[in-house]
PyMOL Python script that loads the backbone (N, CA, C, O; Angstrom):
from pymol import cmd

cmd.read_pdbstr("""\
ATOM      1  N   MET A   1     -80.780  46.517 -39.308  1.00  0.00           N
ATOM      2  CA  MET A   1     -81.711  46.604 -38.205  1.00  0.00           C
ATOM      3  C   MET A   1     -81.908  45.203 -37.612  1.00  0.00           C
ATOM      4  O   MET A   1     -82.130  44.239 -38.346  1.00  0.00           O
ATOM      5  N   VAL A   2     -81.827  45.100 -36.304  1.00  0.00           N
ATOM      6  CA  VAL A   2     -81.995  43.834 -35.613  1.00  0.00           C
ATOM      7  C   VAL A   2     -83.447  43.711 -35.171  1.00  0.00           C
ATOM      8  O   VAL A   2     -83.971  44.567 -34.458  1.00  0.00           O
ATOM      9  N   GLN A   3     -84.089  42.626 -35.610  1.00  0.00           N
ATOM     10  CA  GLN A   3     -85.469  42.399 -35.192  1.00  0.00           C
ATOM     11  C   GLN A   3     -85.463  41.570 -33.914  1.00  0.00           C
ATOM     12  O   GLN A   3     -84.768  40.558 -33.815  1.00  0.00           O
ATOM     13  N   THR A   4     -86.233  42.007 -32.960  1.00  0.00           N
ATOM     14  CA  THR A   4     -86.363  41.238 -31.736  1.00  0.00           C
ATOM     15  C   THR A   4     -87.698  40.522 -31.750  1.00  0.00           C
ATOM     16  O   THR A   4     -88.617  40.923 -32.464  1.00  0.00           O
ATOM     17  N   GLY A   5     -87.806  39.472 -30.968  1.00  0.00           N
ATOM     18  CA  GLY A   5     -89.053  38.721 -30.912  1.00  0.00           C
ATOM     19  C   GLY A   5     -90.103  39.460 -30.128  1.00  0.00           C
ATOM     20  O   GLY A   5     -89.803  40.359 -29.342  1.00  0.00           O
ATOM     21  N   LYS A   6     -91.325  39.072 -30.349  1.00  0.00           N
ATOM     22  CA  LYS A   6     -92.397  39.678 -29.560  1.00  0.00           C
ATOM     23  C   LYS A   6     -92.830  38.687 -28.497  1.00  0.00           C
ATOM     24  O   LYS A   6     -92.746  37.475 -28.689  1.00  0.00           O
ATOM     25  N   LYS A   7     -93.291  39.210 -27.383  1.00  0.00           N
ATOM     26  CA  LYS A   7     -93.730  38.376 -26.275  1.00  0.00           C
ATOM     27  C   LYS A   7     -95.244  38.241 -26.336  1.00  0.00           C
ATOM     28  O   LYS A   7     -95.971  39.216 -26.528  1.00  0.00           O
ATOM     29  N   VAL A   8     -95.695  37.011 -26.167  1.00  0.00           N
ATOM     30  CA  VAL A   8     -97.123  36.707 -26.247  1.00  0.00           C
ATOM     31  C   VAL A   8     -97.526  35.983 -24.967  1.00  0.00           C
ATOM     32  O   VAL A   8     -96.850  35.055 -24.524  1.00  0.00           O
ATOM     33  N   LYS A   9     -98.634  36.422 -24.383  1.00  0.00           N
ATOM     34  CA  LYS A   9     -99.154  35.764 -23.188  1.00  0.00           C
ATOM     35  C   LYS A   9    -100.124  34.662 -23.622  1.00  0.00           C
ATOM     36  O   LYS A   9    -101.045  34.898 -24.404  1.00  0.00           O
ATOM     37  N   VAL A  10     -99.899  33.458 -23.101  1.00  0.00           N
ATOM     38  CA  VAL A  10    -100.736  32.302 -23.427  1.00  0.00           C
ATOM     39  C   VAL A  10    -101.422  31.855 -22.143  1.00  0.00           C
ATOM     40  O   VAL A  10    -100.767  31.506 -21.161  1.00  0.00           O
ATOM     41  N   TYR A  11    -102.749  31.871 -22.165  1.00  0.00           N
ATOM     42  CA  TYR A  11    -103.524  31.503 -20.982  1.00  0.00           C
ATOM     43  C   TYR A  11    -103.791  30.001 -20.967  1.00  0.00           C
ATOM     44  O   TYR A  11    -103.965  29.376 -22.014  1.00  0.00           O
ATOM     45  N   ASP A  12    -103.821  29.437 -19.767  1.00  0.00           N
ATOM     46  CA  ASP A  12    -104.132  28.018 -19.575  1.00  0.00           C
ATOM     47  C   ASP A  12    -105.654  27.875 -19.572  1.00  0.00           C
ATOM     48  O   ASP A  12    -106.318  28.247 -18.604  1.00  0.00           O
ATOM     49  N   LEU A  13    -106.197  27.334 -20.660  1.00  0.00           N
ATOM     50  CA  LEU A  13    -107.650  27.268 -20.842  1.00  0.00           C
ATOM     51  C   LEU A  13    -108.235  25.896 -20.534  1.00  0.00           C
ATOM     52  O   LEU A  13    -109.257  25.511 -21.102  1.00  0.00           O
ATOM     53  N   ARG A  14    -107.595  25.168 -19.646  1.00  0.00           N
ATOM     54  CA  ARG A  14    -108.149  23.869 -19.262  1.00  0.00           C
ATOM     55  C   ARG A  14    -109.461  24.086 -18.506  1.00  0.00           C
ATOM     56  O   ARG A  14    -109.672  25.139 -17.906  1.00  0.00           O
ATOM     57  N   PRO A  15    -110.340  23.081 -18.541  1.00  0.00           N
ATOM     58  CA  PRO A  15    -111.689  23.251 -17.964  1.00  0.00           C
ATOM     59  C   PRO A  15    -111.724  23.742 -16.515  1.00  0.00           C
ATOM     60  O   PRO A  15    -112.582  24.554 -16.172  1.00  0.00           O
ATOM     61  N   HIS A  16    -110.823  23.276 -15.664  1.00  0.00           N
ATOM     62  CA  HIS A  16    -110.878  23.719 -14.261  1.00  0.00           C
ATOM     63  C   HIS A  16    -110.524  25.203 -14.127  1.00  0.00           C
ATOM     64  O   HIS A  16    -111.014  25.870 -13.216  1.00  0.00           O
ATOM     65  N   ASN A  17    -109.682  25.726 -15.021  1.00  0.00           N
ATOM     66  CA  ASN A  17    -109.373  27.159 -14.981  1.00  0.00           C
ATOM     67  C   ASN A  17    -110.531  27.995 -15.524  1.00  0.00           C
ATOM     68  O   ASN A  17    -110.826  29.071 -15.003  1.00  0.00           O
ATOM     69  N   ILE A  18    -111.178  27.499 -16.566  1.00  0.00           N
ATOM     70  CA  ILE A  18    -112.366  28.187 -17.099  1.00  0.00           C
ATOM     71  C   ILE A  18    -113.476  28.203 -16.053  1.00  0.00           C
ATOM     72  O   ILE A  18    -114.193  29.194 -15.918  1.00  0.00           O
ATOM     73  N   ALA A  19    -113.617  27.104 -15.315  1.00  0.00           N
ATOM     74  CA  ALA A  19    -114.622  27.056 -14.244  1.00  0.00           C
ATOM     75  C   ALA A  19    -114.308  28.099 -13.169  1.00  0.00           C
ATOM     76  O   ALA A  19    -115.220  28.730 -12.634  1.00  0.00           O
ATOM     77  N   ARG A  20    -113.026  28.283 -12.852  1.00  0.00           N
ATOM     78  CA  ARG A  20    -112.622  29.304 -11.875  1.00  0.00           C
ATOM     79  C   ARG A  20    -112.962  30.700 -12.386  1.00  0.00           C
ATOM     80  O   ARG A  20    -113.424  31.548 -11.624  1.00  0.00           O
ATOM     81  N   LEU A  21    -112.734  30.937 -13.674  1.00  0.00           N
ATOM     82  CA  LEU A  21    -113.069  32.239 -14.265  1.00  0.00           C
ATOM     83  C   LEU A  21    -114.581  32.460 -14.250  1.00  0.00           C
ATOM     84  O   LEU A  21    -115.049  33.545 -13.903  1.00  0.00           O
ATOM     85  N   ARG A  22    -115.334  31.443 -14.621  1.00  0.00           N
ATOM     86  CA  ARG A  22    -116.799  31.563 -14.589  1.00  0.00           C
ATOM     87  C   ARG A  22    -117.303  31.903 -13.194  1.00  0.00           C
ATOM     88  O   ARG A  22    -118.188  32.744 -13.031  1.00  0.00           O
ATOM     89  N   PHE A  23    -116.736  31.244 -12.193  1.00  0.00           N
ATOM     90  CA  PHE A  23    -117.127  31.512 -10.809  1.00  0.00           C
ATOM     91  C   PHE A  23    -116.800  32.953 -10.426  1.00  0.00           C
ATOM     92  O   PHE A  23    -117.615  33.632  -9.800  1.00  0.00           O
ATOM     93  N   ALA A  24    -115.602  33.421 -10.805  1.00  0.00           N
ATOM     94  CA  ALA A  24    -115.205  34.795 -10.479  1.00  0.00           C
ATOM     95  C   ALA A  24    -116.119  35.812 -11.157  1.00  0.00           C
ATOM     96  O   ALA A  24    -116.479  36.820 -10.549  1.00  0.00           O
ATOM     97  N   ILE A  25    -116.499  35.559 -12.411  1.00  0.00           N
ATOM     98  CA  ILE A  25    -117.408  36.464 -13.121  1.00  0.00           C
ATOM     99  C   ILE A  25    -118.768  36.487 -12.436  1.00  0.00           C
ATOM    100  O   ILE A  25    -119.389  37.542 -12.311  1.00  0.00           O
ATOM    101  N   ASN A  26    -119.227  35.320 -11.992  1.00  0.00           N
ATOM    102  CA  ASN A  26    -120.519  35.225 -11.323  1.00  0.00           C
ATOM    103  C   ASN A  26    -120.513  35.942  -9.973  1.00  0.00           C
ATOM    104  O   ASN A  26    -121.512  36.553  -9.593  1.00  0.00           O
ATOM    105  N   GLN A  27    -119.401  35.872  -9.252  1.00  0.00           N
ATOM    106  CA  GLN A  27    -119.311  36.469  -7.921  1.00  0.00           C
ATOM    107  C   GLN A  27    -119.023  37.967  -7.943  1.00  0.00           C
ATOM    108  O   GLN A  27    -119.203  38.645  -6.932  1.00  0.00           O
ATOM    109  N   PHE A  28    -118.581  38.485  -9.073  1.00  0.00           N
ATOM    110  CA  PHE A  28    -118.213  39.892  -9.177  1.00  0.00           C
ATOM    111  C   PHE A  28    -119.451  40.774  -9.017  1.00  0.00           C
ATOM    112  O   PHE A  28    -120.531  40.428  -9.497  1.00  0.00           O
ATOM    113  N   ASP A  29    -119.292  41.904  -8.347  1.00  0.00           N
ATOM    114  CA  ASP A  29    -120.399  42.835  -8.116  1.00  0.00           C
ATOM    115  C   ASP A  29    -120.554  43.757  -9.336  1.00  0.00           C
ATOM    116  O   ASP A  29    -119.949  44.827  -9.402  1.00  0.00           O
ATOM    117  N   TRP A  30    -121.372  43.321 -10.290  1.00  0.00           N
ATOM    118  CA  TRP A  30    -121.557  44.082 -11.528  1.00  0.00           C
ATOM    119  C   TRP A  30    -122.422  45.317 -11.320  1.00  0.00           C
ATOM    120  O   TRP A  30    -122.402  46.221 -12.156  1.00  0.00           O
ATOM    121  N   ALA A  31    -123.177  45.381 -10.237  1.00  0.00           N
ATOM    122  CA  ALA A  31    -124.039  46.540  -9.981  1.00  0.00           C
ATOM    123  C   ALA A  31    -123.217  47.812  -9.843  1.00  0.00           C
ATOM    124  O   ALA A  31    -123.648  48.881 -10.275  1.00  0.00           O
ATOM    125  N   THR A  32    -122.036  47.703  -9.243  1.00  0.00           N
ATOM    126  CA  THR A  32    -121.204  48.895  -9.086  1.00  0.00           C
ATOM    127  C   THR A  32    -120.681  49.384 -10.432  1.00  0.00           C
ATOM    128  O   THR A  32    -120.544  50.587 -10.652  1.00  0.00           O
ATOM    129  N   VAL A  33    -120.391  48.455 -11.321  1.00  0.00           N
ATOM    130  CA  VAL A  33    -119.905  48.839 -12.659  1.00  0.00           C
ATOM    131  C   VAL A  33    -121.037  49.458 -13.471  1.00  0.00           C
ATOM    132  O   VAL A  33    -120.850  50.486 -14.121  1.00  0.00           O
ATOM    133  N   LEU A  34    -122.200  48.838 -13.432  1.00  0.00           N
ATOM    134  CA  LEU A  34    -123.324  49.287 -14.250  1.00  0.00           C
ATOM    135  C   LEU A  34    -123.930  50.595 -13.763  1.00  0.00           C
ATOM    136  O   LEU A  34    -124.535  51.321 -14.552  1.00  0.00           O
ATOM    137  N   SER A  35    -123.783  50.905 -12.497  1.00  0.00           N
ATOM    138  CA  SER A  35    -124.387  52.130 -11.969  1.00  0.00           C
ATOM    139  C   SER A  35    -123.368  53.239 -11.717  1.00  0.00           C
ATOM    140  O   SER A  35    -123.704  54.246 -11.093  1.00  0.00           O
ATOM    141  N   CYS A  36    -122.134  53.078 -12.189  1.00  0.00           N
ATOM    142  CA  CYS A  36    -121.091  54.062 -11.872  1.00  0.00           C
ATOM    143  C   CYS A  36    -121.202  55.342 -12.692  1.00  0.00           C
ATOM    144  O   CYS A  36    -120.635  56.366 -12.311  1.00  0.00           O
ATOM    145  N   ASN A  37    -121.933  55.301 -13.829  1.00  0.00           N
ATOM    146  CA  ASN A  37    -121.993  56.481 -14.681  1.00  0.00           C
ATOM    147  C   ASN A  37    -123.163  56.319 -15.650  1.00  0.00           C
ATOM    148  O   ASN A  37    -123.607  55.203 -15.917  1.00  0.00           O
ATOM    149  N   ASP A  38    -123.659  57.446 -16.174  1.00  0.00           N
ATOM    150  CA  ASP A  38    -124.745  57.398 -17.162  1.00  0.00           C
ATOM    151  C   ASP A  38    -124.222  57.260 -18.588  1.00  0.00           C
ATOM    152  O   ASP A  38    -124.990  56.973 -19.506  1.00  0.00           O
ATOM    153  N   ASP A  39    -122.931  57.462 -18.777  1.00  0.00           N
ATOM    154  CA  ASP A  39    -122.328  57.378 -20.106  1.00  0.00           C
ATOM    155  C   ASP A  39    -122.096  55.908 -20.470  1.00  0.00           C
ATOM    156  O   ASP A  39    -121.359  55.199 -19.785  1.00  0.00           O
ATOM    157  N   VAL A  40    -122.726  55.466 -21.545  1.00  0.00           N
ATOM    158  CA  VAL A  40    -122.632  54.069 -21.968  1.00  0.00           C
ATOM    159  C   VAL A  40    -121.196  53.688 -22.297  1.00  0.00           C
ATOM    160  O   VAL A  40    -120.763  52.584 -21.968  1.00  0.00           O
ATOM    161  N   SER A  41    -120.458  54.570 -22.933  1.00  0.00           N
ATOM    162  CA  SER A  41    -119.063  54.283 -23.282  1.00  0.00           C
ATOM    163  C   SER A  41    -118.213  54.066 -22.033  1.00  0.00           C
ATOM    164  O   SER A  41    -117.362  53.178 -22.005  1.00  0.00           O
ATOM    165  N   PHE A  42    -118.439  54.865 -21.019  1.00  0.00           N
ATOM    166  CA  PHE A  42    -117.689  54.710 -19.776  1.00  0.00           C
ATOM    167  C   PHE A  42    -118.011  53.375 -19.109  1.00  0.00           C
ATOM    168  O   PHE A  42    -117.108  52.676 -18.650  1.00  0.00           O
ATOM    169  N   VAL A  43    -119.284  53.023 -19.056  1.00  0.00           N
ATOM    170  CA  VAL A  43    -119.704  51.754 -18.446  1.00  0.00           C
ATOM    171  C   VAL A  43    -119.138  50.584 -19.242  1.00  0.00           C
ATOM    172  O   VAL A  43    -118.707  49.588 -18.662  1.00  0.00           O
ATOM    173  N   TYR A  44    -119.138  50.702 -20.563  1.00  0.00           N
ATOM    174  CA  TYR A  44    -118.578  49.657 -21.420  1.00  0.00           C
ATOM    175  C   TYR A  44    -117.086  49.467 -21.126  1.00  0.00           C
ATOM    176  O   TYR A  44    -116.618  48.339 -20.968  1.00  0.00           O
ATOM    177  N   ASN A  45    -116.347  50.570 -21.053  1.00  0.00           N
ATOM    178  CA  ASN A  45    -114.912  50.489 -20.765  1.00  0.00           C
ATOM    179  C   ASN A  45    -114.651  49.916 -19.371  1.00  0.00           C
ATOM    180  O   ASN A  45    -113.715  49.138 -19.189  1.00  0.00           O
ATOM    181  N   GLN A  46    -115.458  50.289 -18.405  1.00  0.00           N
ATOM    182  CA  GLN A  46    -115.315  49.745 -17.060  1.00  0.00           C
ATOM    183  C   GLN A  46    -115.607  48.248 -17.047  1.00  0.00           C
ATOM    184  O   GLN A  46    -114.949  47.489 -16.336  1.00  0.00           O
ATOM    185  N   SER A  47    -116.598  47.825 -17.838  1.00  0.00           N
ATOM    186  CA  SER A  47    -116.915  46.391 -17.930  1.00  0.00           C
ATOM    187  C   SER A  47    -115.754  45.617 -18.538  1.00  0.00           C
ATOM    188  O   SER A  47    -115.392  44.547 -18.049  1.00  0.00           O
ATOM    189  N   LEU A  48    -115.175  46.154 -19.600  1.00  0.00           N
ATOM    190  CA  LEU A  48    -114.021  45.496 -20.225  1.00  0.00           C
ATOM    191  C   LEU A  48    -112.845  45.417 -19.258  1.00  0.00           C
ATOM    192  O   LEU A  48    -112.180  44.385 -19.169  1.00  0.00           O
ATOM    193  N   ASN A  49    -112.590  46.493 -18.543  1.00  0.00           N
ATOM    194  CA  ASN A  49    -111.497  46.488 -17.566  1.00  0.00           C
ATOM    195  C   ASN A  49    -111.743  45.465 -16.465  1.00  0.00           C
ATOM    196  O   ASN A  49    -110.811  44.805 -16.006  1.00  0.00           O
ATOM    197  N   SER A  50    -112.995  45.333 -16.041  1.00  0.00           N
ATOM    198  CA  SER A  50    -113.331  44.355 -15.009  1.00  0.00           C
ATOM    199  C   SER A  50    -113.121  42.929 -15.521  1.00  0.00           C
ATOM    200  O   SER A  50    -112.581  42.085 -14.806  1.00  0.00           O
ATOM    201  N   ILE A  51    -113.544  42.661 -16.752  1.00  0.00           N
ATOM    202  CA  ILE A  51    -113.358  41.334 -17.346  1.00  0.00           C
ATOM    203  C   ILE A  51    -111.865  41.025 -17.472  1.00  0.00           C
ATOM    204  O   ILE A  51    -111.434  39.917 -17.154  1.00  0.00           O
ATOM    205  N   LYS A  52    -111.079  41.991 -17.932  1.00  0.00           N
ATOM    206  CA  LYS A  52    -109.628  41.785 -18.056  1.00  0.00           C
ATOM    207  C   LYS A  52    -109.010  41.479 -16.697  1.00  0.00           C
ATOM    208  O   LYS A  52    -108.155  40.601 -16.584  1.00  0.00           O
ATOM    209  N   MET A  53    -109.442  42.202 -15.667  1.00  0.00           N
ATOM    210  CA  MET A  53    -108.930  41.971 -14.326  1.00  0.00           C
ATOM    211  C   MET A  53    -109.292  40.570 -13.834  1.00  0.00           C
ATOM    212  O   MET A  53    -108.469  39.897 -13.214  1.00  0.00           O
ATOM    213  N   LEU A  54    -110.520  40.130 -14.109  1.00  0.00           N
ATOM    214  CA  LEU A  54    -110.942  38.797 -13.697  1.00  0.00           C
ATOM    215  C   LEU A  54    -110.176  37.713 -14.446  1.00  0.00           C
ATOM    216  O   LEU A  54    -109.828  36.688 -13.862  1.00  0.00           O
ATOM    217  N   ILE A  55    -109.913  37.926 -15.720  1.00  0.00           N
ATOM    218  CA  ILE A  55    -109.123  36.966 -16.494  1.00  0.00           C
ATOM    219  C   ILE A  55    -107.712  36.871 -15.930  1.00  0.00           C
ATOM    220  O   ILE A  55    -107.190  35.775 -15.730  1.00  0.00           O
ATOM    221  N   GLU A  56    -107.098  38.022 -15.675  1.00  0.00           N
ATOM    222  CA  GLU A  56    -105.733  38.043 -15.147  1.00  0.00           C
ATOM    223  C   GLU A  56    -105.636  37.362 -13.783  1.00  0.00           C
ATOM    224  O   GLU A  56    -104.641  36.700 -13.486  1.00  0.00           O
ATOM    225  N   SER A  57    -106.660  37.523 -12.961  1.00  0.00           N
ATOM    226  CA  SER A  57    -106.610  36.949 -11.617  1.00  0.00           C
ATOM    227  C   SER A  57    -107.066  35.494 -11.569  1.00  0.00           C
ATOM    228  O   SER A  57    -106.783  34.800 -10.593  1.00  0.00           O
ATOM    229  N   SER A  58    -107.767  35.014 -12.599  1.00  0.00           N
ATOM    230  CA  SER A  58    -108.322  33.660 -12.559  1.00  0.00           C
ATOM    231  C   SER A  58    -107.577  32.645 -13.415  1.00  0.00           C
ATOM    232  O   SER A  58    -107.523  31.464 -13.071  1.00  0.00           O
ATOM    233  N   LEU A  59    -107.009  33.090 -14.514  1.00  0.00           N
ATOM    234  CA  LEU A  59    -106.367  32.152 -15.436  1.00  0.00           C
ATOM    235  C   LEU A  59    -104.846  32.247 -15.333  1.00  0.00           C
ATOM    236  O   LEU A  59    -104.276  33.327 -15.487  1.00  0.00           O
ATOM    237  N   PRO A  60    -104.196  31.119 -15.075  1.00  0.00           N
ATOM    238  CA  PRO A  60    -102.735  31.150 -15.103  1.00  0.00           C
ATOM    239  C   PRO A  60    -102.251  31.384 -16.537  1.00  0.00           C
ATOM    240  O   PRO A  60    -102.890  30.954 -17.497  1.00  0.00           O
ATOM    241  N   ALA A  61    -101.126  32.065 -16.664  1.00  0.00           N
ATOM    242  CA  ALA A  61    -100.609  32.377 -17.997  1.00  0.00           C
ATOM    243  C   ALA A  61     -99.091  32.238 -18.001  1.00  0.00           C
ATOM    244  O   ALA A  61     -98.416  32.380 -16.981  1.00  0.00           O
ATOM    245  N   LYS A  62     -98.595  31.956 -19.189  1.00  0.00           N
ATOM    246  CA  LYS A  62     -97.151  31.933 -19.421  1.00  0.00           C
ATOM    247  C   LYS A  62     -96.864  32.881 -20.567  1.00  0.00           C
ATOM    248  O   LYS A  62     -97.676  33.037 -21.479  1.00  0.00           O
ATOM    249  N   THR A  63     -95.711  33.506 -20.512  1.00  0.00           N
ATOM    250  CA  THR A  63     -95.295  34.398 -21.580  1.00  0.00           C
ATOM    251  C   THR A  63     -94.233  33.692 -22.408  1.00  0.00           C
ATOM    252  O   THR A  63     -93.241  33.195 -21.874  1.00  0.00           O
ATOM    253  N   VAL A  64     -94.451  33.655 -23.711  1.00  0.00           N
ATOM    254  CA  VAL A  64     -93.474  33.045 -24.612  1.00  0.00           C
ATOM    255  C   VAL A  64     -92.985  34.100 -25.584  1.00  0.00           C
ATOM    256  O   VAL A  64     -93.687  35.060 -25.902  1.00  0.00           O
ATOM    257  N   LYS A  65     -91.775  33.898 -26.042  1.00  0.00           N
ATOM    258  CA  LYS A  65     -91.182  34.829 -26.995  1.00  0.00           C
ATOM    259  C   LYS A  65     -91.215  34.197 -28.383  1.00  0.00           C
ATOM    260  O   LYS A  65     -90.727  33.085 -28.585  1.00  0.00           O
ATOM    261  N   ILE A  66     -91.790  34.915 -29.322  1.00  0.00           N
ATOM    262  CA  ILE A  66     -91.836  34.478 -30.707  1.00  0.00           C
ATOM    263  C   ILE A  66     -90.753  35.253 -31.448  1.00  0.00           C
ATOM    264  O   ILE A  66     -90.822  36.476 -31.572  1.00  0.00           O
ATOM    265  N   GLY A  67     -89.766  34.533 -31.933  1.00  0.00           N
ATOM    266  CA  GLY A  67     -88.656  35.172 -32.616  1.00  0.00           C
ATOM    267  C   GLY A  67     -88.905  35.306 -34.111  1.00  0.00           C
ATOM    268  O   GLY A  67     -89.768  34.625 -34.664  1.00  0.00           O
ATOM    269  N   PRO A  68     -88.159  36.172 -34.758  1.00  0.00           N
ATOM    270  CA  PRO A  68     -88.335  36.379 -36.197  1.00  0.00           C
ATOM    271  C   PRO A  68     -87.936  35.156 -37.026  1.00  0.00           C
ATOM    272  O   PRO A  68     -88.346  35.035 -38.181  1.00  0.00           O
ATOM    273  N   ARG A  69     -87.149  34.259 -36.455  1.00  0.00           N
ATOM    274  CA  ARG A  69     -86.721  33.073 -37.198  1.00  0.00           C
ATOM    275  C   ARG A  69     -87.592  31.847 -36.927  1.00  0.00           C
ATOM    276  O   ARG A  69     -87.398  30.796 -37.537  1.00  0.00           O
ATOM    277  N   ASP A  70     -88.566  31.987 -35.998  1.00  0.00           N
ATOM    278  CA  ASP A  70     -89.461  30.859 -35.701  1.00  0.00           C
ATOM    279  C   ASP A  70     -90.354  30.583 -36.907  1.00  0.00           C
ATOM    280  O   ASP A  70     -90.868  31.518 -37.522  1.00  0.00           O
ATOM    281  N   PRO A  71     -90.544  29.301 -37.255  1.00  0.00           N
ATOM    282  CA  PRO A  71     -91.436  28.983 -38.375  1.00  0.00           C
ATOM    283  C   PRO A  71     -92.879  29.358 -38.052  1.00  0.00           C
ATOM    284  O   PRO A  71     -93.263  29.426 -36.884  1.00  0.00           O
ATOM    285  N   SER A  72     -93.669  29.598 -39.084  1.00  0.00           N
ATOM    286  CA  SER A  72     -95.043  30.070 -38.899  1.00  0.00           C
ATOM    287  C   SER A  72     -95.933  29.036 -38.205  1.00  0.00           C
ATOM    288  O   SER A  72     -96.905  29.405 -37.546  1.00  0.00           O
ATOM    289  N   TYR A  73     -95.615  27.759 -38.345  1.00  0.00           N
ATOM    290  CA  TYR A  73     -96.442  26.721 -37.725  1.00  0.00           C
ATOM    291  C   TYR A  73     -96.156  26.569 -36.228  1.00  0.00           C
ATOM    292  O   TYR A  73     -96.873  25.845 -35.538  1.00  0.00           O
ATOM    293  N   LEU A  74     -95.141  27.228 -35.728  1.00  0.00           N
ATOM    294  CA  LEU A  74     -94.790  27.150 -34.323  1.00  0.00           C
ATOM    295  C   LEU A  74     -95.549  28.244 -33.557  1.00  0.00           C
ATOM    296  O   LEU A  74     -95.044  29.347 -33.348  1.00  0.00           O
ATOM    297  N   SER A  75     -96.765  27.905 -33.152  1.00  0.00           N
ATOM    298  CA  SER A  75     -97.634  28.880 -32.488  1.00  0.00           C
ATOM    299  C   SER A  75     -97.220  29.075 -31.036  1.00  0.00           C
ATOM    300  O   SER A  75     -96.481  28.257 -30.489  1.00  0.00           O
ATOM    301  N   PRO A  76     -97.687  30.149 -30.408  1.00  0.00           N
ATOM    302  CA  PRO A  76     -97.372  30.365 -28.994  1.00  0.00           C
ATOM    303  C   PRO A  76     -97.832  29.203 -28.106  1.00  0.00           C
ATOM    304  O   PRO A  76     -97.145  28.842 -27.150  1.00  0.00           O
ATOM    305  N   ALA A  77     -98.989  28.622 -28.421  1.00  0.00           N
ATOM    306  CA  ALA A  77     -99.495  27.496 -27.619  1.00  0.00           C
ATOM    307  C   ALA A  77     -98.549  26.294 -27.698  1.00  0.00           C
ATOM    308  O   ALA A  77     -98.347  25.594 -26.705  1.00  0.00           O
ATOM    309  N   ILE A  78     -97.981  26.061 -28.858  1.00  0.00           N
ATOM    310  CA  ILE A  78     -97.038  24.962 -29.026  1.00  0.00           C
ATOM    311  C   ILE A  78     -95.746  25.267 -28.274  1.00  0.00           C
ATOM    312  O   ILE A  78     -95.158  24.370 -27.670  1.00  0.00           O
ATOM    313  N   LYS A  79     -95.303  26.502 -28.304  1.00  0.00           N
ATOM    314  CA  LYS A  79     -94.065  26.864 -27.601  1.00  0.00           C
ATOM    315  C   LYS A  79     -94.199  26.706 -26.096  1.00  0.00           C
ATOM    316  O   LYS A  79     -93.210  26.425 -25.418  1.00  0.00           O
ATOM    317  N   VAL A  80     -95.405  26.880 -25.558  1.00  0.00           N
ATOM    318  CA  VAL A  80     -95.617  26.703 -24.127  1.00  0.00           C
ATOM    319  C   VAL A  80     -95.363  25.255 -23.737  1.00  0.00           C
ATOM    320  O   VAL A  80     -94.838  24.975 -22.660  1.00  0.00           O
ATOM    321  N   LEU A  81     -95.738  24.344 -24.618  1.00  0.00           N
ATOM    322  CA  LEU A  81     -95.553  22.923 -24.320  1.00  0.00           C
ATOM    323  C   LEU A  81     -94.086  22.595 -24.253  1.00  0.00           C
ATOM    324  O   LEU A  81     -93.722  21.444 -24.012  1.00  0.00           O
TER     325      LEU A  81
END
""", "prot")
cmd.dss("prot")
cmd.show_as("cartoon", "prot")
cmd.util.cbc("prot")
cmd.orient("prot")
């Protein structure tokens, strides 16, 4: 059996990108999410989806491949460098 590497998304967490994410979270209209349904589970899932969308749109990311032969100390963050 041939093992293939897994792909990992690594986000750029430098302060200016975190500031952009914070701004996007602050500007987002949370009233529509919180008032969309009476079911707490549904509102929770909608909140998570909104946060994921804001992260994807605010933080730049790179995808790295971690192979089966890569040493354990070689983390995805190191591979991005």
